[in-house]
Backbone as CSV, one residue per row, in Angstrom:
resi,resn,N_x,N_y,N_z,CA_x,CA_y,CA_z,C_x,C_y,C_z
1,MET,-49.036,-29.558,57.990,-48.764,-28.682,59.154,-48.449,-29.653,60.328
2,ALA,-47.250,-29.499,60.803,-46.756,-30.389,61.970,-47.451,-30.018,63.207
3,SER,-47.824,-31.022,63.885,-48.367,-30.831,65.305,-47.124,-30.904,66.236
4,PHE,-47.271,-30.026,67.364,-46.245,-30.020,68.406,-46.905,-30.512,69.782
5,LEU,-47.960,-31.337,69.604,-48.576,-31.700,70.763,-47.557,-32.751,71.653
6,GLY,-47.300,-32.488,72.904,-46.457,-33.234,73.722,-44.993,-32.773,73.627
7,LYS,-44.745,-31.720,72.868,-43.320,-31.309,72.661,-43.180,-30.087,73.410
8,VAL,-41.874,-29.928,74.032,-41.444,-28.738,74.909,-40.461,-28.000,74.081
9,ILE,-40.715,-26.701,73.841,-39.836,-25.884,73.009,-39.459,-24.594,73.811
10,ALA,-38.338,-24.332,73.792,-37.709,-23.258,74.477,-37.474,-22.055,73.433
11,VAL,-37.844,-20.825,73.830,-37.722,-19.734,72.882,-37.111,-18.527,73.595
12,THR,-36.101,-17.926,73.020,-35.420,-16.706,73.414,-35.936,-15.580,72.622
13,GLY,-35.822,-14.419,73.313,-36.504,-13.257,72.680,-38.002,-13.383,72.474
14,GLY,-38.669,-14.137,73.316,-39.956,-14.535,73.077,-41.042,-13.557,73.524
15,ALA,-40.657,-12.309,74.021,-41.537,-11.291,74.403,-41.953,-10.311,73.383
16,SER,-41.375,-10.399,72.213,-41.690,-9.457,71.128,-41.290,-10.088,69.810
17,GLY,-41.748,-9.434,68.751,-41.187,-9.757,67.543,-41.326,-11.177,66.933
18,ILE,-40.396,-11.629,66.266,-40.332,-13.006,65.781,-40.405,-14.022,66.864
19,GLY,-39.670,-13.818,67.936,-39.807,-14.790,69.118,-41.207,-14.917,69.581
20,GLN,-41.780,-13.808,69.829,-43.196,-13.837,70.276,-44.189,-14.543,69.437
21,ALA,-44.075,-14.228,68.109,-44.888,-14.871,67.110,-44.636,-16.449,67.103
22,THR,-43.341,-16.841,67.253,-42.994,-18.267,67.284,-43.625,-18.850,68.506
23,ALA,-43.557,-18.297,69.662,-44.072,-18.959,70.917,-45.607,-19.013,70.753
24,ARG,-46.233,-18.069,70.233,-47.768,-18.143,70.052,-48.196,-19.259,68.963
25,LEU,-47.387,-19.344,67.885,-47.766,-20.369,66.895,-47.559,-21.794,67.383
26,LEU,-46.392,-22.011,68.051,-46.057,-23.200,68.776,-47.125,-23.723,69.718
27,ALA,-47.440,-22.690,70.590,-48.485,-23.053,71.548,-49.820,-23.366,70.989
28,ALA,-50.136,-22.691,69.915,-51.444,-23.038,69.200,-51.468,-24.410,68.504
29,ARG,-50.237,-24.768,68.250,-50.135,-26.182,67.682,-49.741,-27.287,68.720
30,GLY,-50.042,-26.960,69.931,-49.933,-27.927,70.927,-48.800,-27.950,71.768
31,ALA,-47.738,-27.181,71.480,-46.373,-27.260,72.314,-46.497,-26.615,73.670
32,THR,-45.822,-27.124,74.587,-45.448,-26.416,75.863,-44.389,-25.438,75.525
33,VAL,-44.451,-24.260,75.902,-43.419,-23.162,75.512,-42.813,-22.631,76.792
34,SER,-41.523,-22.560,76.764,-40.698,-21.918,77.792,-40.074,-20.751,77.174
35,ILE,-40.389,-19.494,77.503,-40.176,-18.282,76.997,-39.114,-17.541,77.732
36,ALA,-37.970,-17.137,77.295,-37.033,-16.216,77.914,-36.861,-14.857,77.258
37,ASP,-36.718,-13.846,78.052,-36.629,-12.570,77.555,-36.027,-11.673,78.540
38,VAL,-35.567,-10.339,78.290,-35.134,-9.494,79.345,-36.235,-8.469,79.726
39,GLN,-37.377,-8.682,79.071,-38.484,-7.650,79.317,-39.495,-8.399,80.121
40,GLN,-39.654,-8.123,81.452,-40.559,-8.816,82.226,-42.022,-8.452,81.966
41,GLU,-42.417,-7.211,81.909,-43.673,-6.837,81.513,-44.200,-7.496,80.171
42,ALA,-43.287,-7.388,79.141,-43.640,-8.051,77.895,-43.807,-9.580,78.039
43,LEU,-42.993,-10.148,78.765,-43.074,-11.548,78.972,-44.535,-11.875,79.503
44,THR,-44.856,-11.160,80.587,-46.278,-11.392,81.070,-47.388,-11.198,80.156
45,THR,-47.196,-10.198,79.432,-48.259,-9.890,78.385,-48.358,-10.912,77.350
46,THR,-47.109,-11.411,76.970,-47.005,-12.597,75.941,-47.748,-13.654,76.463
47,ALA,-47.464,-14.150,77.799,-47.894,-15.308,78.363,-49.403,-15.312,78.462
48,ASP,-49.912,-14.166,78.908,-51.345,-13.879,79.006,-52.152,-14.049,77.599
49,SER,-51.417,-13.469,76.645,-52.031,-13.574,75.250,-52.092,-15.003,74.716
50,ILE,-51.103,-15.788,75.067,-51.047,-17.177,74.690,-52.123,-17.979,75.400
51,GLN,-52.336,-17.693,76.724,-53.272,-18.414,77.378,-54.635,-18.026,77.060
52,GLU,-54.900,-16.748,76.471,-56.231,-16.318,76.100,-56.509,-16.995,74.770
53,ALA,-55.543,-17.103,73.909,-55.807,-17.691,72.638,-55.824,-19.253,72.654
54,THR,-55.006,-19.787,73.526,-54.925,-21.241,73.763,-55.190,-21.636,75.195
55,PRO,-56.270,-21.685,75.696,-56.423,-21.802,77.155,-55.706,-22.990,77.782
56,ASP,-55.563,-24.107,77.019,-54.857,-25.200,77.561,-53.344,-25.283,77.500
57,ALA,-52.871,-24.199,76.936,-51.354,-24.179,76.720,-50.695,-24.201,78.019
58,LYS,-49.510,-24.787,78.027,-48.603,-24.678,79.128,-47.456,-23.791,78.820
59,VAL,-47.338,-22.693,79.632,-46.412,-21.708,79.346,-45.450,-21.359,80.568
60,LEU,-44.158,-21.355,80.436,-43.203,-20.948,81.379,-42.503,-19.752,80.972
61,THR,-42.435,-18.733,81.708,-41.631,-17.479,81.356,-40.519,-17.288,82.264
62,LYS,-39.422,-16.734,81.893,-38.322,-16.634,82.735,-37.484,-15.378,82.182
63,LEU,-37.139,-14.535,83.135,-36.326,-13.300,82.844,-34.959,-13.686,82.675
64,VAL,-34.412,-13.626,81.503,-33.038,-14.266,81.120,-32.263,-13.145,80.243
65,ASP,-31.081,-12.926,80.645,-30.172,-12.208,79.772,-29.266,-13.196,79.145
66,VAL,-29.423,-13.483,77.884,-28.817,-14.548,77.304,-27.196,-14.589,77.316
67,SER,-26.668,-13.259,77.536,-25.289,-13.099,77.667,-24.731,-13.781,78.894
68,SER,-25.639,-14.104,79.833,-25.132,-14.797,81.085,-25.361,-16.234,81.028
69,SER,-24.323,-16.987,81.005,-24.508,-18.520,80.973,-25.159,-19.055,82.196
70,GLN,-24.989,-18.408,83.312,-25.658,-18.870,84.481,-27.180,-18.677,84.358
71,GLN,-27.608,-17.570,83.810,-29.069,-17.359,83.677,-29.619,-18.372,82.662
72,VAL,-28.871,-18.532,81.591,-29.377,-19.421,80.467,-29.431,-20.925,81.129
73,ASP,-28.331,-21.335,81.726,-28.268,-22.631,82.291,-29.502,-22.865,83.357
74,ALA,-29.734,-21.943,84.225,-30.801,-22.071,85.127,-32.153,-22.187,84.418
75,TRP,-32.359,-21.365,83.350,-33.630,-21.464,82.640,-33.765,-22.780,81.973
76,ILE,-32.781,-23.258,81.292,-32.941,-24.614,80.571,-33.166,-25.746,81.731
77,GLN,-32.414,-25.625,82.816,-32.562,-26.605,83.875,-33.986,-26.578,84.401
78,GLU,-34.512,-25.395,84.687,-35.950,-25.255,85.109,-36.972,-25.806,84.118
79,THR,-36.630,-25.491,82.907,-37.589,-26.084,81.854,-37.626,-27.630,81.859
80,VAL,-36.526,-28.208,81.948,-36.481,-29.703,81.951,-37.019,-30.211,83.258
81,SER,-36.632,-29.547,84.416,-37.268,-29.972,85.719,-38.751,-29.976,85.715
82,ARG,-39.216,-28.706,85.108,-40.724,-28.605,85.197,-41.428,-29.461,84.199
83,PHE,-40.874,-29.808,83.010,-41.602,-30.481,81.894,-41.007,-31.832,81.530
84,GLY,-39.820,-32.199,82.081,-39.258,-33.454,81.848,-38.352,-33.662,80.590
85,GLN,-38.329,-32.609,79.699,-37.590,-32.646,78.459,-37.598,-31.384,77.807
86,ILE,-36.815,-31.362,76.697,-36.741,-30.144,75.925,-36.593,-30.772,74.468
87,ASP,-37.602,-30.584,73.642,-37.579,-31.186,72.313,-37.021,-30.269,71.140
88,GLY,-37.163,-28.987,71.521,-36.652,-27.935,70.423,-36.415,-26.624,71.142
89,ALA,-35.692,-25.756,70.313,-35.428,-24.529,70.691,-35.394,-23.469,69.586
90,ALA,-35.767,-22.182,69.783,-35.667,-21.055,68.782,-34.876,-20.084,69.468
91,ASN,-33.672,-19.831,69.058,-32.823,-18.889,69.656,-32.939,-17.517,68.814
92,VAL,-33.866,-16.724,69.190,-34.221,-15.468,68.478,-33.575,-14.121,69.119
93,ALA,-33.242,-14.259,70.413,-32.866,-12.960,71.127,-31.629,-12.479,70.313
94,GLY,-31.712,-11.062,70.163,-30.542,-10.471,69.672,-30.674,-8.884,69.733
95,ILE,-29.524,-8.259,69.608,-29.644,-6.740,69.518,-28.819,-6.238,68.238
96,VAL,-29.087,-5.011,67.830,-28.535,-4.473,66.694,-27.285,-3.514,67.127
97,GLY,-27.298,-3.030,68.355,-26.188,-2.169,68.737,-26.670,-0.733,68.189
98,ARG,-25.766,0.142,68.752,-26.006,1.708,68.425,-25.621,2.077,67.071
99,ASP,-24.638,1.338,66.390,-24.172,1.814,65.163,-24.729,1.220,63.919
100,LEU,-25.900,0.500,64.040,-26.430,-0.193,62.789,-26.739,0.902,61.800
101,ASN,-26.185,0.626,60.531,-26.432,1.384,59.311,-25.922,2.849,59.454
102,ASN,-24.967,3.126,60.399,-24.715,4.390,60.776,-23.121,4.728,60.850
103,THR,-22.317,3.737,61.050,-20.963,4.082,61.327,-20.039,3.144,60.636
104,LEU,-19.111,3.946,59.897,-18.035,3.138,59.180,-17.180,2.430,60.173
105,ALA,-16.580,1.393,59.586,-15.852,0.322,60.387,-14.802,1.053,61.240
106,ALA,-13.983,1.934,60.716,-12.933,2.599,61.504,-13.348,3.418,62.696
107,ASP,-14.603,3.838,62.497,-15.294,4.757,63.583,-16.168,4.042,64.600
108,ALA,-16.280,2.651,64.421,-17.203,1.945,65.265,-16.691,2.053,66.768
109,ASP,-17.646,1.860,67.651,-17.405,2.067,69.064,-17.014,0.548,69.668
110,GLY,-15.792,0.526,70.315,-15.453,-0.805,70.763,-16.410,-1.392,71.912
111,GLU,-16.924,-0.554,72.674,-17.841,-1.082,73.785,-19.130,-1.564,73.097
112,ASP,-19.643,-0.819,72.228,-20.771,-1.227,71.428,-20.627,-2.620,70.668
113,PHE,-19.363,-2.816,70.133,-19.052,-4.131,69.586,-19.014,-5.146,70.525
114,ASP,-18.357,-4.851,71.604,-18.519,-5.990,72.629,-19.832,-6.366,73.125
115,ARG,-20.671,-5.420,73.374,-21.989,-5.672,73.828,-22.848,-6.593,72.846
116,VAL,-22.698,-6.108,71.502,-23.342,-6.786,70.365,-22.838,-8.267,70.433
117,MET,-21.574,-8.420,70.438,-20.894,-9.737,70.602,-21.466,-10.637,71.732
118,ALA,-21.611,-9.898,72.878,-21.993,-10.589,74.102,-23.391,-11.141,74.005
119,VAL,-24.286,-10.376,73.396,-25.646,-10.801,73.277,-25.845,-11.801,72.188
120,ASN,-25.465,-11.443,70.978,-25.718,-12.112,69.724,-24.950,-13.430,69.649
121,VAL,-23.631,-13.301,69.808,-22.674,-14.401,69.665,-22.543,-15.306,70.965
122,LYS,-22.163,-14.655,72.016,-22.022,-15.431,73.260,-23.363,-15.900,73.887
123,GLY,-24.447,-15.106,73.640,-25.695,-15.421,73.904,-26.237,-16.680,73.220
124,THR,-26.073,-16.711,71.906,-26.368,-17.902,71.163,-25.546,-19.046,71.559
125,PHE,-24.274,-18.904,71.790,-23.404,-19.967,72.287,-23.850,-20.482,73.590
126,ASN,-24.227,-19.546,74.522,-24.745,-20.118,75.868,-26.011,-20.944,75.691
127,CYS,-26.847,-20.414,74.932,-28.129,-21.106,74.619,-27.950,-22.597,73.829
128,LEU,-27.130,-22.554,72.906,-26.785,-23.773,72.152,-26.083,-24.730,73.156
129,LYS,-25.236,-24.355,74.015,-24.456,-25.243,74.790,-25.537,-25.922,75.889
130,ALA,-26.351,-25.105,76.462,-27.389,-25.528,77.472,-28.367,-26.534,76.657
131,GLN,-28.777,-26.078,75.693,-29.923,-26.865,74.997,-29.366,-28.228,74.489
132,LEU,-28.090,-28.132,73.914,-27.542,-29.431,73.407,-27.223,-30.344,74.520
133,GLY,-26.794,-29.747,75.648,-26.524,-30.646,76.761,-27.718,-31.349,77.267
134,ALA,-28.976,-30.587,77.222,-30.215,-31.222,77.643,-30.664,-32.203,76.571
135,MET,-30.394,-31.985,75.364,-31.009,-32.856,74.234,-30.061,-34.209,73.962
136,LYS,-28.890,-34.137,74.230,-27.865,-35.119,73.754,-28.335,-36.533,74.483
137,ASP,-28.678,-36.531,75.792,-29.023,-37.717,76.363,-30.444,-38.172,75.981
138,GLN,-31.327,-37.392,75.429,-32.562,-37.772,74.914,-32.459,-38.485,73.588
139,GLY,-31.266,-38.088,72.882,-31.251,-38.698,71.504,-32.055,-37.987,70.454
140,ARG,-32.506,-36.715,70.702,-33.426,-36.143,69.773,-33.446,-34.636,70.058
141,GLY,-33.917,-33.828,69.142,-33.974,-32.469,69.304,-33.812,-31.684,67.924
142,SER,-34.274,-30.408,67.961,-34.035,-29.519,66.830,-33.894,-28.091,67.421
143,ILE,-32.955,-27.397,66.888,-32.617,-26.079,67.346,-32.664,-25.115,66.132
144,VAL,-33.259,-23.870,66.227,-33.226,-22.910,65.146,-32.581,-21.713,65.743
145,ASN,-31.523,-21.178,65.088,-30.923,-19.993,65.432,-31.292,-18.858,64.522
146,ALA,-31.450,-17.628,65.054,-31.802,-16.455,64.097,-30.572,-15.742,63.837
147,THR,-30.246,-15.771,62.512,-29.158,-14.896,62.022,-29.853,-13.735,61.172
148,SER,-29.344,-13.346,60.116,-29.800,-12.270,59.306,-29.246,-12.304,57.925
149,VAL,-29.890,-11.467,56.974,-29.176,-11.369,55.704,-27.818,-10.833,55.948
150,ALA,-27.609,-10.130,56.951,-26.193,-9.596,57.242,-25.241,-10.697,57.690
151,GLY,-25.782,-11.928,57.864,-24.908,-13.000,58.163,-24.344,-13.678,56.907
152,VAL,-24.971,-13.244,55.760,-24.459,-13.905,54.494,-23.700,-12.984,53.458
153,ARG,-23.788,-11.779,53.876,-23.103,-10.763,52.949,-22.602,-9.531,53.840
154,GLY,-21.690,-8.791,53.261,-21.322,-7.566,53.980,-22.646,-6.596,54.175
155,TYR,-22.600,-5.794,55.264,-23.691,-5.004,55.476,-23.129,-3.661,55.888
156,ALA,-23.300,-2.609,55.051,-22.581,-1.392,55.137,-22.841,-0.689,56.485
157,ARG,-21.817,-0.111,57.199,-21.918,0.759,58.333,-22.500,-0.101,59.488
158,SER,-22.281,-1.395,59.525,-22.777,-2.220,60.617,-21.802,-3.397,60.921
159,ILE,-20.565,-3.043,61.319,-19.510,-4.037,61.388,-19.819,-4.997,62.594
160,ALA,-20.264,-4.496,63.676,-20.430,-5.370,64.799,-21.759,-6.296,64.586
161,TYR,-22.782,-5.747,64.062,-24.021,-6.603,63.836,-23.670,-7.636,62.769
162,THR,-22.941,-7.114,61.746,-22.715,-8.116,60.655,-21.733,-9.222,61.137
163,ALA,-20.694,-8.878,61.843,-19.777,-9.868,62.455,-20.487,-10.982,63.365
164,SER,-21.391,-10.491,64.142,-22.184,-11.378,65.032,-23.077,-12.218,64.281
165,LYS,-23.664,-11.810,63.200,-24.632,-12.644,62.421,-23.881,-13.667,61.626
166,HIS,-22.763,-13.307,61.179,-21.877,-14.317,60.518,-21.508,-15.379,61.481
167,ALA,-21.105,-15.052,62.741,-20.638,-16.047,63.693,-21.748,-16.992,64.018
168,ILE,-23.027,-16.401,64.107,-24.150,-17.406,64.457,-24.183,-18.518,63.394
169,ILE,-24.042,-18.172,62.126,-24.051,-19.250,61.123,-22.912,-20.241,61.314
170,GLY,-21.755,-19.720,61.588,-20.580,-20.766,61.789,-20.905,-21.609,63.037
171,MET,-21.453,-21.097,64.099,-21.855,-21.956,65.180,-23.047,-23.005,64.841
172,THR,-23.936,-22.473,64.116,-25.051,-23.309,63.627,-24.514,-24.581,62.818
173,LYS,-23.594,-24.304,61.881,-23.018,-25.419,61.047,-22.239,-26.349,61.944
174,THR,-21.388,-25.851,62.788,-20.531,-26.682,63.542,-21.327,-27.501,64.613
175,ALA,-22.349,-26.924,65.252,-23.173,-27.740,66.157,-24.002,-28.843,65.378
176,ALA,-24.335,-28.508,64.126,-25.155,-29.405,63.345,-24.281,-30.694,63.045
177,VAL,-23.031,-30.440,62.604,-22.072,-31.573,62.416,-21.747,-32.253,63.730
178,ASP,-21.585,-31.594,64.685,-21.175,-32.247,65.948,-22.249,-33.232,66.353
179,TYR,-23.465,-32.905,66.205,-24.595,-33.626,66.884,-25.490,-34.365,65.862
180,SER,-25.132,-34.399,64.596,-25.981,-35.137,63.681,-26.121,-36.483,63.945
181,ASP,-25.184,-37.226,64.495,-25.323,-38.574,64.751,-26.089,-38.904,66.177
182,ARG,-26.567,-37.849,66.778,-27.318,-38.086,67.912,-28.823,-37.655,67.702
183,ASN,-29.172,-37.538,66.335,-30.568,-37.111,65.957,-30.911,-35.745,66.494
184,ILE,-29.889,-34.881,66.471,-30.199,-33.463,66.871,-29.887,-32.623,65.713
185,ARG,-30.951,-31.818,65.283,-30.716,-30.942,64.071,-30.525,-29.524,64.586
186,VAL,-29.655,-28.871,63.760,-29.493,-27.314,64.034,-29.391,-26.603,62.784
187,ASN,-30.352,-25.650,62.650,-30.423,-24.840,61.427,-30.607,-23.429,61.825
188,ALA,-30.522,-22.504,60.831,-30.593,-21.130,61.098,-31.550,-20.546,60.000
189,ILE,-32.383,-19.447,60.485,-33.021,-18.653,59.613,-32.353,-17.325,59.509
190,ALA,-32.463,-16.708,58.207,-31.829,-15.382,57.987,-32.904,-14.355,57.426
191,PRO,-33.480,-13.759,58.437,-34.516,-12.737,57.992,-33.935,-11.451,57.327
192,GLY,-34.745,-10.910,56.516,-34.367,-9.614,55.879,-35.201,-8.528,56.466
193,ALA,-36.015,-7.917,55.751,-36.879,-6.897,56.318,-38.130,-7.351,56.830
194,ILE,-38.048,-7.859,57.956,-39.219,-8.447,58.765,-39.669,-7.183,59.509
195,ASP,-41.052,-6.950,59.568,-41.466,-5.845,60.353,-41.634,-6.104,61.782
196,THR,-40.565,-5.780,62.487,-40.467,-5.974,63.946,-40.194,-4.749,64.760
197,PRO,-40.389,-4.643,66.025,-40.172,-3.356,66.833,-38.698,-3.027,66.705
198,ILE,-37.797,-3.948,66.591,-36.367,-3.732,66.606,-35.921,-3.050,65.219
199,MET,-36.665,-3.410,64.184,-36.395,-2.867,62.859,-37.027,-1.408,62.818
200,ARG,-38.222,-1.216,63.381,-38.844,0.099,63.387,-38.054,1.064,64.227
201,ASN,-37.340,0.585,65.276,-36.774,1.459,66.169,-35.339,1.722,65.624
202,ASN,-34.824,1.164,64.514,-33.485,1.477,64.026,-33.563,1.711,62.459
203,GLN,-34.322,2.825,62.164,-34.398,3.285,60.881,-33.729,4.534,60.456
204,GLY,-32.675,4.842,61.354,-31.818,5.921,60.958,-32.481,7.221,60.945
205,GLY,-33.523,7.462,61.675,-34.176,8.751,61.618,-35.257,9.039,60.502
206,ALA,-35.372,8.064,59.662,-36.378,8.138,58.627,-37.852,8.102,59.136
207,THR,-38.689,8.654,58.543,-40.086,8.555,58.744,-40.622,7.132,58.344
208,ASP,-41.707,6.693,58.851,-42.267,5.436,58.430,-42.422,5.345,56.979
209,ALA,-42.917,6.321,56.346,-43.072,6.456,54.914,-41.828,6.223,54.107
210,GLU,-40.795,7.047,54.587,-39.443,6.968,53.952,-38.817,5.611,54.147
211,PHE,-38.985,5.036,55.339,-38.416,3.677,55.533,-39.131,2.614,54.852
212,ALA,-40.449,2.736,54.665,-41.209,1.740,53.878,-40.742,1.862,52.335
213,ALA,-40.603,3.084,51.939,-40.108,3.204,50.466,-38.724,2.694,50.198
214,ARG,-37.785,2.803,51.264,-36.504,2.226,51.165,-36.519,0.747,51.071
215,VAL,-37.441,0.125,51.990,-37.532,-1.358,51.936,-38.058,-1.752,50.514
216,ARG,-39.135,-1.112,50.000,-39.601,-1.472,48.803,-38.621,-1.456,47.566
217,GLN,-37.662,-0.557,47.719,-36.525,-0.416,46.773,-35.633,-1.564,46.884
218,SER,-35.288,-2.104,48.051,-34.377,-3.029,48.335,-34.846,-4.423,48.372
219,VAL,-36.053,-4.684,48.373,-36.644,-6.004,48.522,-37.435,-6.361,47.109
220,PRO,-36.999,-7.361,46.401,-37.677,-7.757,45.219,-39.261,-7.834,45.400
221,MET,-39.712,-8.432,46.470,-41.059,-8.659,46.737,-41.826,-7.433,47.057
222,ARG,-41.078,-6.287,47.298,-41.626,-4.842,47.440,-42.545,-4.807,48.683
223,ARG,-41.972,-5.515,49.734,-42.926,-5.442,50.995,-42.079,-5.969,52.177
224,PHE,-42.487,-5.575,53.431,-41.981,-6.169,54.594,-42.446,-7.655,54.578
225,GLY,-41.595,-8.345,55.275,-42.159,-9.788,55.763,-42.715,-9.543,57.133
226,THR,-43.572,-10.532,57.626,-44.290,-10.464,58.812,-43.625,-11.422,59.824
227,VAL,-43.848,-11.071,61.102,-43.250,-11.890,62.146,-43.936,-13.396,61.996
228,GLU,-45.166,-13.329,61.546,-45.830,-14.725,61.447,-45.289,-15.568,60.378
229,GLU,-44.848,-14.968,59.330,-44.142,-15.726,58.243,-42.871,-16.280,58.729
230,ALA,-42.031,-15.443,59.504,-40.782,-16.048,60.046,-41.081,-17.132,60.999
231,ALA,-42.183,-16.995,61.876,-42.504,-18.090,62.774,-42.916,-19.252,62.182
232,LEU,-43.519,-19.211,60.940,-43.866,-20.375,60.106,-42.717,-21.177,59.728
233,LEU,-41.578,-20.463,59.341,-40.407,-21.186,58.899,-39.663,-21.776,60.081
234,ILE,-39.630,-21.159,61.315,-39.142,-21.751,62.379,-39.812,-22.970,62.819
235,ALA,-41.229,-22.972,62.770,-41.992,-24.123,63.046,-41.624,-25.319,62.112
236,PHE,-41.564,-25.075,60.817,-41.165,-26.053,59.933,-39.810,-26.756,60.393
237,LEU,-38.803,-25.911,60.655,-37.524,-26.476,60.957,-37.494,-27.144,62.238
238,LEU,-38.406,-26.802,63.200,-38.382,-27.425,64.458,-39.285,-28.858,64.372
239,GLY,-40.109,-28.859,63.394,-41.076,-30.017,63.374,-40.618,-31.162,62.505
240,GLY,-41.589,-32.064,62.458,-41.291,-33.254,61.699,-41.366,-33.322,60.268
241,ASP,-41.526,-32.170,59.652,-41.557,-32.090,58.161,-40.172,-31.694,57.668
242,SER,-39.216,-31.549,58.526,-37.867,-31.184,58.045,-36.725,-32.061,58.612
243,THR,-37.062,-33.275,58.624,-36.218,-34.228,59.365,-34.835,-34.536,58.735
244,TYR,-34.654,-34.108,57.464,-33.409,-34.242,56.793,-32.683,-32.990,56.526
245,CYS,-33.086,-31.997,57.263,-32.506,-30.631,57.225,-31.657,-30.291,58.448
246,THR,-30.363,-30.049,58.253,-29.486,-29.633,59.377,-28.292,-28.923,58.864
247,GLY,-27.845,-28.128,59.482,-26.621,-27.244,59.219,-26.971,-26.290,58.010
248,SER,-28.111,-25.926,57.778,-28.435,-25.101,56.703,-28.881,-23.641,57.210
249,VAL,-28.800,-22.651,56.251,-29.397,-21.343,56.565,-30.576,-21.188,55.588
250,PHE,-31.606,-20.917,56.219,-32.887,-20.631,55.294,-33.162,-19.193,55.246
251,MET,-33.094,-18.625,54.025,-33.367,-17.323,53.748,-34.867,-16.980,53.906
252,ILE,-35.196,-15.860,54.614,-36.548,-15.390,54.567,-36.536,-13.895,54.375
253,ASP,-36.279,-13.383,53.144,-35.808,-12.040,52.955,-36.516,-11.344,51.748
254,GLY,-37.603,-12.095,51.168,-38.257,-11.423,49.992,-37.376,-11.279,48.840
255,GLY,-36.344,-12.073,48.645,-35.495,-12.034,47.672,-34.293,-11.112,47.756
256,MET,-34.063,-10.455,48.853,-32.991,-9.493,48.933,-31.615,-10.057,48.652
257,THR,-31.356,-11.329,48.987,-30.054,-11.786,48.661,-29.935,-12.606,47.437
258,ALA,-31.039,-12.573,46.696,-31.111,-13.493,45.463,-30.372,-12.890,44.310
259,GLY,-30.269,-11.509,44.333,-29.646,-10.780,43.251,-29.979,-9.407,43.302
260,ILE,-29.396,-8.616,42.476,-29.545,-7.194,42.492,-30.718,-6.788,41.590
């Protein structure tokens, strides 16, 4: 289990779900965490919970819309100014849009498509650009981007979300190639049915029991994954146990994409 003592890690989407679990885990392992999200109250709650669990933890929270390059740049600059460096980043922030699992491609809403792209694609780009800019002069760093099982296959009735998650994989691989010679690694995780608020809120009107039954049918392991399991994978990729891993997509989907 890698220690993050003395490391500074930036996390987007850190006020809930996988991002929150990642920030908590890294802080528990000694990291200084800089958490960005669009939910101020949830940010405060997350920071308080981290301090309660790990009293010596150093935590910076910042209200950031990742689709704004100015807000992202200001957040990364403040992180480096406050802590002197940035050793890693987990870019987890994302949205699913209104049409997830619900709308055929020809009927998709253009404004919704633009919003999904602005947050998921442009937001990840903004974060990568700022983080790589801070890391390149240090000559070290590790970045993990969150894509999805929808980034490696077609996902019915979800053209905006699927397109955005495919794009994140392309950016991940390109950034990895661009910066491999500077000792900066860039990887992606592809979650499947992880039990998060965003998944629970987008179940197409199904009851919890119906939704759980649907998941059991589609996931070979017959259960949801947990945010803690996803956080452990992110920590592995950010830490010193994965130093020869870059430009890769790591599935965490209970076997969803392994076969029918």
